[in-house]
C-alpha positions as CSV (number, residue, x, y, z in Angstrom):
1,M,-47.5,48.5,31.6
2,F,-44.8,50.4,29.8
3,W,-45.4,53.6,31.8
4,A,-44.5,51.8,35.1
5,R,-40.8,51.8,33.9
6,S,-40.9,55.4,32.7
7,L,-38.9,57.9,34.7
8,L,-40.7,60.8,33.0
9,F,-44.1,59.3,33.9
10,W,-43.2,59.1,37.6
11,K,-41.7,62.5,37.6
12,I,-45.0,64.0,36.2
13,V,-47.4,62.0,38.3
14,G,-45.3,62.1,41.4
15,L,-44.8,65.8,41.2
16,Y,-48.4,66.4,40.6
17,A,-49.5,64.1,43.5
18,L,-47.0,65.8,45.9
19,L,-47.9,69.4,44.9
20,T,-51.7,68.8,44.9
21,L,-51.5,66.9,48.2
22,V,-49.6,69.8,49.8
23,A,-52.1,72.3,48.3
24,V,-55.2,70.2,49.4
25,S,-53.7,69.8,52.9
26,G,-53.1,73.6,53.2
27,L,-56.6,74.2,51.9
28,L,-58.1,71.9,54.5
29,I,-56.1,73.5,57.3
30,A,-57.2,76.9,56.2
31,L,-60.9,75.7,56.0
32,N,-60.6,74.2,59.4
33,V,-59.4,77.5,60.9
34,Q,-62.1,79.4,58.9
35,F,-64.8,77.1,60.0
36,D,-63.7,77.3,63.6
37,Q,-63.7,81.1,63.4
38,Q,-67.1,81.1,61.8
39,A,-68.5,78.7,64.5
40,E,-67.1,81.0,67.2
41,Q,-68.5,84.1,65.5
42,L,-71.9,82.4,65.0
43,H,-71.9,81.4,68.7
44,R,-71.1,85.0,69.7
45,D,-73.8,86.4,67.5
46,E,-76.5,84.0,68.6
47,A,-75.6,84.4,72.3
48,L,-75.8,88.2,72.0
49,A,-79.1,88.0,70.1
50,L,-80.5,85.6,72.7
51,V,-79.4,87.9,75.6
52,G,-80.9,90.9,73.9
53,T,-84.2,89.0,73.3
54,L,-84.3,87.9,77.0
55,S,-83.6,91.4,78.2
56,Q,-86.5,92.8,76.2
57,A,-88.7,90.0,77.5
58,L,-87.7,90.9,81.1
59,D,-88.7,94.5,80.6
60,S,-92.2,93.5,79.7
61,A,-92.6,90.5,82.0
62,Q,-94.8,90.8,85.2
63,D,-93.2,87.8,86.8
64,R,-89.4,87.7,86.1
65,Q,-89.1,84.5,88.1
66,A,-91.6,82.6,85.9
67,L,-90.0,84.1,82.7
68,L,-86.5,82.9,83.7
69,D,-87.8,79.5,84.7
70,R,-89.5,79.1,81.3
71,W,-86.4,80.2,79.5
72,Q,-84.3,77.9,81.6
73,G,-86.4,75.0,80.6
74,D,-86.5,76.0,76.9
75,L,-82.7,76.5,76.7
76,L,-81.7,73.5,78.8
77,H,-81.5,71.1,75.8
78,L,-79.1,73.6,74.1
79,D,-76.9,73.5,77.2
80,I,-77.5,77.2,77.9
81,R,-77.7,78.6,81.5
82,T,-79.0,82.0,82.5
83,W,-78.9,84.1,85.8
84,L,-80.1,87.5,86.9
85,M,-77.3,89.0,89.1
86,D,-77.1,92.1,91.2
87,D,-74.0,94.2,91.8
88,A,-73.1,92.0,94.8
89,L,-72.9,89.0,92.4
90,G,-75.8,87.5,94.0
91,S,-78.7,85.8,92.2
92,V,-81.8,88.0,92.3
93,V,-84.0,85.2,91.0
94,P,-83.6,81.9,92.8
95,V,-82.4,79.1,90.4
96,T,-81.8,75.5,90.8
97,E,-78.2,75.8,89.6
98,E,-75.6,78.1,91.2
99,M,-73.6,80.5,89.1
100,P,-70.1,79.1,88.5
101,D,-67.6,80.6,90.9
102,H,-65.0,81.5,88.3
103,P,-62.9,84.6,88.1
104,V,-63.7,85.0,84.4
105,V,-67.5,84.9,85.2
106,R,-67.1,87.5,88.0
107,A,-64.9,89.7,85.9
108,C,-67.5,89.5,83.1
109,V,-70.4,90.5,85.4
110,R,-68.4,93.5,86.9
111,T,-67.5,94.6,83.3
112,A,-71.2,94.5,82.3
113,L,-72.2,96.5,85.3
114,R,-69.8,99.2,84.4
115,G,-69.9,99.1,80.6
116,G,-73.3,97.6,79.8
117,E,-72.1,94.4,78.1
118,A,-69.2,91.9,78.3
119,I,-68.3,88.6,76.5
120,R,-65.7,86.1,77.8
121,W,-64.6,82.6,77.0
122,L,-64.1,80.1,79.8
123,P,-61.0,78.0,79.2
124,A,-61.6,74.3,78.5
125,G,-61.4,72.3,81.6
126,D,-62.9,69.0,82.6
127,R,-65.6,69.5,80.0
128,D,-65.2,68.8,76.3
129,D,-64.8,72.4,75.2
130,G,-64.7,76.0,76.3
131,R,-67.9,77.9,77.1
132,L,-69.1,81.4,76.2
133,V,-70.0,83.8,79.0
134,V,-72.2,86.8,78.0
135,A,-73.2,89.4,80.5
136,R,-75.5,92.4,79.8
137,R,-76.6,95.1,82.1
138,Y,-80.4,95.2,82.7
139,S,-82.0,98.3,84.3
140,P,-85.5,97.6,85.5
141,V,-88.1,100.4,85.8
142,T,-87.7,100.4,89.5
143,G,-84.8,99.3,91.6
144,P,-81.1,99.0,91.1
145,A,-79.4,97.8,87.9
146,L,-79.0,94.1,87.4
147,V,-76.9,91.9,85.1
148,L,-78.3,89.2,82.9
149,L,-75.7,86.4,82.7
150,M,-75.8,83.6,80.2
151,I,-73.3,80.8,79.8
152,S,-73.6,78.6,76.7
153,S,-71.6,75.6,75.4
154,S,-69.9,75.8,71.9
155,E,-70.1,72.0,71.4
156,R,-73.0,72.3,68.9
157,Y,-71.2,74.9,66.9
158,R,-67.9,73.0,66.9
159,D,-69.7,69.8,65.8
160,E,-71.2,71.6,62.9
161,A,-67.8,73.0,61.9
162,A,-66.2,69.6,62.2
163,E,-68.9,68.2,59.9
164,R,-68.3,70.8,57.3
165,I,-64.5,70.1,57.5
166,R,-65.2,66.3,57.0
167,A,-67.4,67.1,54.0
168,A,-64.7,69.4,52.6
169,T,-62.0,66.7,53.2
170,R,-64.1,64.1,51.4
171,A,-64.6,66.4,48.4
172,A,-60.9,67.3,48.3
173,A,-59.9,63.7,48.4
174,V,-62.3,62.8,45.6
175,T,-61.1,65.8,43.6
176,W,-57.4,64.9,44.2
177,L,-57.9,61.3,43.2
178,A,-59.8,62.3,40.1
179,G,-57.0,64.8,39.1
180,L,-54.4,62.1,39.8
181,I,-56.2,59.7,37.5
182,C,-56.5,62.4,34.8
183,V,-52.8,63.3,35.1
184,T,-51.9,59.6,35.0
185,L,-53.8,59.1,31.8
186,I,-52.4,62.2,30.3
187,S,-48.8,61.3,31.3
188,A,-49.2,57.8,29.9
189,G,-50.4,59.3,26.7
190,L,-47.3,61.5,26.6
191,V,-44.9,58.8,27.6
192,R,-46.0,56.3,25.1
193,P,-45.0,58.2,21.9
194,L,-41.8,59.4,23.7
195,R,-41.0,55.8,24.4
196,I,-41.5,54.9,20.8
197,I,-39.3,57.7,19.7
198,R,-36.6,56.8,22.2
199,E,-36.6,53.1,21.4
200,N,-36.5,53.6,17.7
201,L,-33.7,56.1,17.5
202,G,-31.0,53.5,18.3
203,A,-28.6,52.3,15.6
204,T,-29.6,48.7,16.2
205,V,-33.2,49.2,15.1
206,E,-33.9,48.4,11.5
207,R,-34.3,51.7,9.6
208,T,-37.6,50.6,7.9
209,R,-39.2,49.7,11.2
210,R,-37.9,52.9,12.8
211,Q,-39.3,55.0,10.0
212,D,-42.8,53.3,10.3
213,L,-43.0,53.8,14.0
214,L,-41.9,57.4,13.8
215,L,-44.5,57.9,11.0
216,R,-47.2,56.6,13.3
217,V,-46.3,59.1,16.0
218,S,-46.0,61.9,13.5
219,D,-49.7,61.5,12.7
220,R,-50.6,63.1,16.0
221,K,-51.8,66.6,15.6
222,D,-49.8,68.1,18.4
223,E,-46.3,69.0,19.3
224,L,-45.3,65.4,19.8
225,G,-46.3,64.7,16.3
226,D,-44.2,67.6,15.1
227,V,-41.2,66.3,17.2
228,A,-41.7,62.8,15.7
229,Q,-41.8,64.3,12.2
230,G,-38.6,66.2,12.9
231,F,-36.9,63.1,14.2
232,R,-38.0,61.2,11.1
233,M,-36.5,63.8,8.9
234,L,-33.4,63.9,11.0
235,D,-33.2,60.1,10.9
236,G,-33.3,60.2,7.1
237,D,-30.6,62.9,7.0
238,R,-28.5,61.0,9.6
239,T,-28.8,57.8,7.5
240,E,-27.6,59.6,4.4
241,R,-24.8,61.3,6.4
242,I,-23.7,57.9,7.9
243,A,-23.7,56.3,4.4
244,A,-21.7,59.2,3.1
245,L,-19.2,59.0,6.0
246,E,-18.9,55.2,5.6
247,Q,-18.2,55.7,1.9
248,S,-15.7,58.4,2.7
249,E,-14.1,56.2,5.3
250,R,-13.9,53.3,2.9
251,V,-12.3,55.6,0.3
252,S,-9.9,57.0,2.9
253,R,-9.0,53.6,4.2
254,A,-8.5,52.3,0.7
255,N,-6.3,55.3,-0.1
256,S,-4.4,54.9,3.2
257,D,-3.9,51.2,2.5
258,L,-2.8,52.0,-1.0
259,L,-0.4,54.6,0.2
260,S,0.9,52.2,2.9
261,A,1.3,49.5,0.3
262,V,3.1,51.8,-2.1
263,L,5.4,53.1,0.7
264,D,6.0,49.6,2.0
265,S,6.9,48.4,-1.6
266,M,9.5,51.2,-1.9
267,V,13.2,50.3,-1.7
268,E,13.9,53.5,0.1
269,G,12.9,53.9,3.7
270,V,10.4,56.6,4.6
271,I,9.9,58.0,8.1
272,A,7.4,60.8,9.0
273,I,8.3,62.7,12.2
274,D,6.3,65.3,14.1
275,P,7.9,68.4,15.7
276,Q,8.3,66.5,19.0
277,E,10.4,63.9,17.2
278,R,7.7,61.2,17.4
279,I,7.4,58.7,14.6
280,L,4.1,59.3,12.7
281,F,4.8,56.6,10.0
282,L,7.5,54.3,8.8
283,N,7.6,51.8,6.1
284,A,9.1,48.3,6.1
285,A,12.2,49.5,4.2
286,A,13.0,52.0,6.9
287,R,12.6,49.4,9.6
288,R,14.9,47.0,7.7
289,L,17.6,49.5,6.8
290,L,17.8,51.0,10.3
291,G,17.5,47.6,12.0
292,M,14.4,48.7,14.1
293,S,12.7,46.1,16.2
294,A,9.0,45.2,15.6
295,A,8.1,46.8,18.9
296,M,8.9,50.3,17.5
297,Q,5.7,51.6,16.1
298,A,4.2,55.0,15.4
299,G,4.2,57.1,18.5
300,H,7.7,56.2,19.7
301,R,10.4,58.8,19.7
302,I,12.9,58.6,16.9
303,Y,15.8,58.4,19.4
304,E,14.1,55.3,21.0
305,A,14.2,53.5,17.7
306,V,17.6,54.6,16.2
307,R,20.8,54.9,18.1
308,V,22.8,56.8,15.4
309,P,23.8,60.3,16.9
310,A,24.5,61.8,13.4
311,L,21.0,60.8,12.2
312,L,19.3,62.2,15.3
313,E,21.2,65.4,15.0
314,T,20.3,65.8,11.3
315,V,16.6,65.2,12.0
316,R,16.7,67.7,14.9
317,D,18.4,70.3,12.6
318,A,15.7,69.9,9.9
319,L,12.9,70.4,12.4
320,L,14.5,73.5,13.9
321,T,15.8,75.2,10.8
322,R,12.9,74.1,8.5
323,E,15.5,73.5,5.8
324,L,16.5,70.3,3.9
325,Q,19.2,68.3,5.6
326,S,21.2,65.4,4.2
327,L,23.5,62.8,5.7
328,E,25.4,59.7,4.7
329,F,26.3,57.2,7.4
330,R,27.1,53.6,8.0
331,I,25.2,51.1,10.2
332,T,27.9,49.2,12.0
333,R,25.8,46.2,12.9
334,S,24.6,45.5,9.3
335,G,27.5,47.1,7.5
336,L,25.1,49.1,5.2
337,S,26.0,52.5,3.9
338,L,22.9,54.7,4.0
339,A,22.2,58.1,2.6
340,M,19.4,60.1,4.2
341,V,17.5,63.3,3.2
342,V,15.3,65.0,5.7
343,N,12.8,67.4,4.2
344,P,10.5,69.6,6.4
345,I,6.8,69.4,5.7
346,R,5.8,72.9,4.3
347,K,2.1,72.8,5.3
348,E,1.4,74.5,8.6
349,S,-1.4,72.1,9.3
350,Y,1.0,69.1,9.2
351,P,4.2,70.3,10.9
352,G,7.1,67.9,11.0
353,A,9.5,66.3,8.5
354,V,9.9,63.4,6.2
355,A,13.1,61.4,6.2
356,V,14.0,59.3,3.1
357,I,16.7,56.7,3.6
358,R,18.4,55.0,0.7
359,D,20.8,52.1,0.7
360,V,24.0,53.2,-1.2
361,S,26.1,50.2,-0.3
362,N,26.1,48.9,-3.8
363,L,26.8,52.3,-5.2
364,R,29.8,52.8,-2.9
365,Q,31.0,49.3,-3.7
366,L,30.7,50.1,-7.4
367,E,32.6,53.3,-6.9
368,S,35.3,51.3,-5.0
369,L,35.4,48.8,-7.9
370,R,35.6,51.7,-10.4
371,R,38.5,53.2,-8.5
372,D,40.2,49.8,-8.3
373,F,39.5,49.2,-12.0
374,I,40.9,52.5,-13.0
375,S,43.9,52.0,-10.7
376,G,44.4,48.5,-12.0
377,V,44.1,49.4,-15.7
378,S,46.4,52.4,-15.2
379,H,48.9,50.2,-13.4
380,E,48.7,47.4,-16.0
381,L,49.0,49.8,-18.9
382,K,51.8,51.7,-17.2
383,T,54.2,48.8,-16.8
384,P,54.4,47.6,-20.4
385,L,54.3,51.2,-21.7
386,T,57.1,52.1,-19.4
387,V,59.2,49.1,-20.7
388,I,58.3,50.0,-24.3
389,Q,59.2,53.6,-23.8
390,A,62.5,52.7,-22.1
391,C,63.5,50.3,-24.9
392,T,62.5,52.8,-27.5
393,D,64.5,55.6,-25.9
394,T,67.5,53.2,-25.6
395,L,67.2,52.3,-29.3
396,L,66.9,55.9,-30.3
397,N,69.9,56.9,-28.3
398,G,72.3,54.6,-30.2
399,A,71.4,51.0,-29.4
400,L,70.3,50.5,-33.0
401,D,73.9,50.3,-34.0
402,D,74.4,47.3,-31.7
403,R,72.5,44.5,-33.5
404,E,72.5,42.2,-30.4
405,A,71.3,44.9,-28.1
406,A,68.7,46.2,-30.6
407,L,67.4,42.6,-31.0
408,H,67.1,42.3,-27.2
409,F,65.2,45.6,-26.9
410,L,62.9,44.9,-29.8
411,T,62.1,41.5,-28.3
412,Q,61.1,43.3,-25.1
413,I,59.0,45.8,-27.1
414,D,57.3,42.9,-28.8
415,Q,56.6,41.1,-25.6
416,Q,55.2,44.1,-23.9
417,A,53.1,45.0,-26.9
418,D,51.7,41.5,-26.9
419,R,51.0,41.9,-23.2
420,L,49.1,45.1,-23.9
421,L,47.1,43.4,-26.6
422,Q,46.2,40.5,-24.4
423,L,45.2,42.9,-21.6
424,I,43.0,44.9,-23.9
425,L,41.5,41.7,-25.5
426,R,40.7,40.3,-22.0
427,M,39.1,43.7,-20.9
428,L,37.0,43.8,-24.1
429,Q,35.9,40.2,-23.6
430,L,35.0,40.8,-19.9
431,A,33.1,43.9,-20.9
432,R,31.1,42.0,-23.5
433,V,30.3,39.2,-21.1
434,E,29.2,41.5,-18.4
435,S,27.1,43.6,-20.7
436,G,25.4,40.6,-22.4
437,E,26.8,41.5,-25.8
438,E,28.7,38.2,-26.1
439,V,26.6,35.8,-28.0
440,F,26.6,32.2,-26.6
441,Q,25.3,29.1,-28.3
442,R,24.4,26.3,-25.9
443,E,25.0,22.8,-27.4
444,P,26.2,19.5,-26.2
445,V,30.0,19.6,-25.8
446,D,32.4,16.9,-24.9
447,I,34.5,18.3,-22.1
448,D,37.2,15.6,-22.5
449,Q,37.9,16.8,-26.1
450,V,38.0,20.5,-25.1
451,A,40.3,19.6,-22.2
452,D,42.7,17.6,-24.4
453,V,42.9,20.6,-26.9
454,V,43.6,23.0,-24.0
455,L,46.3,20.8,-22.4
456,A,47.9,20.3,-25.8
457,S,48.2,24.0,-26.3
458,F,49.7,24.6,-22.8
459,R,52.1,21.6,-22.9
460,P,55.0,23.5,-24.3
461,V,54.6,26.2,-21.7
462,A,54.4,23.5,-18.9
463,D,57.5,21.7,-20.2
464,S,59.4,25.0,-20.2
465,L,58.4,25.7,-16.6
466,G,59.2,22.1,-15.5
467,V,55.5,21.5,-14.5
468,A,53.7,18.2,-15.2
469,L,50.4,18.7,-17.0
470,V,48.0,15.7,-16.8
471,R,44.3,14.8,-17.3
472,D,42.5,12.1,-15.3
473,G,39.0,11.1,-14.2
474,A,36.2,10.2,-16.6
475,S,37.4,9.5,-20.2
476,H,34.2,10.8,-21.7
477,L,31.9,13.6,-20.3
478,R,29.4,15.8,-22.1
479,V,27.6,18.9,-20.9
480,S,25.4,21.6,-22.5
481,A,27.6,24.7,-23.0
482,D,29.1,27.1,-25.4
483,P,32.3,25.4,-26.8
484,Q,34.3,28.6,-27.0
485,A,33.3,29.8,-23.6
486,L,34.1,26.3,-22.1
487,R,37.5,26.4,-23.7
488,T,38.2,29.9,-22.3
489,V,37.2,28.8,-18.8
490,I,39.5,25.7,-18.8
491,S,42.3,27.7,-20.5
492,N,42.2,30.5,-18.0
493,L,42.2,28.1,-15.1
494,V,45.1,26.0,-16.5
495,D,47.0,29.2,-17.3
496,N,46.5,30.5,-13.8
497,A,47.6,27.2,-12.3
498,L,50.8,27.1,-14.4
499,K,51.7,30.7,-13.4
500,H,51.5,29.8,-9.7
501,T,53.0,26.3,-9.7
502,P,56.8,26.1,-9.3
503,A,59.1,23.8,-11.2
504,G,58.6,20.2,-10.3
505,G,54.9,20.7,-9.5
506,T,51.8,19.2,-11.2
507,V,48.7,20.7,-12.8
508,S,45.9,18.3,-13.4
509,V,42.5,18.5,-15.1
510,Q,40.0,16.0,-13.7
511,L,36.6,15.2,-15.2
512,C,34.0,13.6,-12.9
513,E,30.3,13.0,-12.7
514,E,28.8,13.3,-9.3
515,A,25.3,13.5,-7.8
516,T,25.5,17.3,-7.8
517,G,26.4,17.5,-11.5
518,R,29.2,17.1,-13.9
519,S,32.4,18.8,-12.9
520,V,35.8,20.0,-14.3
521,I,38.4,20.2,-11.6
522,V,41.7,22.1,-12.2
523,R,44.1,21.3,-9.4
524,D,47.7,22.4,-8.9
525,T,50.4,21.9,-6.3
526,G,51.4,25.6,-6.3
527,V,51.9,28.2,-3.6
528,G,48.2,28.3,-2.7
529,I,45.9,31.2,-1.7
530,P,45.5,32.4,1.9
531,Q,42.0,32.2,3.3
532,E,41.5,35.9,3.6
533,H,42.0,36.4,-0.2
534,L,39.7,33.6,-1.4
535,G,36.6,35.9,-1.3
536,R,38.2,38.4,-3.7
537,I,40.1,36.4,-6.3
538,F,37.3,36.7,-8.8
539,E,37.4,40.5,-8.7
540,R,39.0,42.1,-11.7
541,F,42.7,43.1,-11.3
542,Y,42.9,41.6,-7.9
543,R,46.1,39.8,-7.2
544,V,47.1,37.9,-4.0
545,N,50.8,38.8,-4.7
546,R,50.9,41.7,-7.1
547,D,54.6,41.8,-7.8
548,R,54.9,38.0,-8.4
549,S,51.8,37.8,-10.5
550,R,53.0,40.7,-12.7
551,D,56.4,39.0,-13.2
552,R,54.5,36.0,-14.5
553,G,52.5,38.1,-16.9
554,G,49.2,38.0,-15.1
555,S,46.6,40.7,-15.9
556,G,44.2,40.1,-13.0
557,L,41.2,39.5,-15.4
558,G,41.4,35.8,-16.0
559,L,39.4,34.6,-13.0
560,A,36.9,37.4,-13.4
561,I,36.2,36.3,-17.0
562,V,35.9,32.7,-15.7
563,K,33.3,33.7,-13.1
564,H,31.1,35.6,-15.6
565,L,31.3,32.8,-18.2
566,C,30.3,30.2,-15.7
567,Q,27.3,32.3,-14.7
568,T,26.3,32.6,-18.3
569,M,26.4,28.8,-18.8
570,D,24.5,28.2,-15.5
571,A,27.6,26.6,-14.0
572,E,28.9,27.1,-10.5
573,I,32.6,27.6,-9.7
574,H,34.1,26.9,-6.3
575,V,37.7,27.2,-5.0
576,Q,39.6,25.5,-2.2
577,S,43.2,26.3,-1.3
578,S,45.8,26.1,1.4
579,P,49.0,28.0,1.4
580,G,51.9,25.7,0.3
581,R,49.6,22.9,-0.7
582,G,48.1,24.2,-3.9
583,T,44.7,25.3,-5.2
584,E,41.6,23.5,-6.6
585,F,39.0,25.1,-8.9
586,R,35.8,23.1,-9.4
587,V,33.4,24.1,-12.2
588,T,30.1,22.2,-11.9
589,F,27.4,22.0,-14.5
590,P,23.8,21.0,-13.8
591,P,23.1,17.3,-13.5
592,E,20.6,17.3,-16.4
593,S,21.5,19.7,-19.1
594,P,19.2,20.0,-22.1
595,G,20.5,18.5,-25.3
596,E,23.0,16.1,-23.6
597,N,23.6,12.8,-25.2
598,D,25.9,10.3,-23.6
């Protein structure tokens, strides 16, 4: 019984039942009043007609007593009583029943004597209903005027009215029930297709089943069929629209994911900001560069995520002026140098701005290196050129005549020219190594042989400086390397050690094979390097003690060349030093180098 759970069904049936019940009740009440009035009128009419008939009969009767007695007997079963009264309210004809001594009866008789006829109702008392009192003046041929009084009961008329009311009530009840049944059937017929339409419009119902059920309802040749047909068409249109929206959503999501992936893969940080300074989007690079926590997401204010006043002020200026703003700043915590450009969004439908943040730390470091390089080259070139110019000027001003002085100045010019040549050659070599133009050939090389050749070439210099030059460790060690590059590495390290080791000191070259690889260790007992300088000694033109290194003929490029050559040969270089105790450089080659043969 699906209709029992239908709210619409109970609204229709309940409203019909209530309205028709009120209407039937009102009709029955009106009929009851109408029937009572008809019964009362009928009683009046019959009473008046009976009194008129009796008056005519008295006119023609010889014996009024006999006539009244006969009428009394005939009307007794109808509960009607008659009297013939004079003006003294006395009965002219003796009767067995006295006239009721009631004010209404007496008033009715007096009215009849004066006006000819009177009708009154006795109020209901101990008896079951009120009685009708009818009095008519009767004028005999001889004698004074008399009044014919008749009192009749209305019970018979009321019983007839009540019977008609009961019949009308039964008919109304049957009609009401029949109408209720008809409305119930009609409502059930309306609710069923509506229920089918309602239950099959949900998204969880299979489309084929929904279309079949709606098609069944649409076969009806009425408005419900038209509604079902309309719903069926709307369902088809809705399905197509949903499919189109789903496709559009998939495309939009794919585009959004692609855009997010592209932006997240960017090195530059990107932040989209609305006019209220809320973050609309930020990629991983922006979070990393600005040091944002993972809790900062889209929707947070920019000043909640970044505590750099200059950045916040630049963003605010771009939003207010609608003009491009740029800023370069430094993040103290990470030490990064960042450049930011804030460009307002020009479309009115998307107000706000986009900030692009770029890490310029390497660029600034390169600029610093470039400045240092230019400064170092200028300084290194200036010193020998100054000496050459001074010696030349001295010679040109008359020193050429003094053979001994001229020889001294020419010797200085030759030394400084050689120093310039070595500086230029080292710079060219470093440039070739850094740019990859230097061609290296990896092959098995005996380190001990290369070390012996290098030590032999530096032994005269060491003897002149009073420094002992020795080799110890493994007697035979082979690695895969470029022979010339390996010789340059060892030569530069030995040369550097000799320059910083005072007379009486020792410079040793040790060969060893360890678990981490095969190493060449150049150790000296020189002045050492303070800890704060160890991180920069491989930079070009960097000197721990500039004046002292320059006096010893150092160019500041030897260790830079060593570092780049080691990287080219897949070797690692480490340094350990203590001021006053000397320095140790360790060059370690991989433990298994291709092409090695012991």
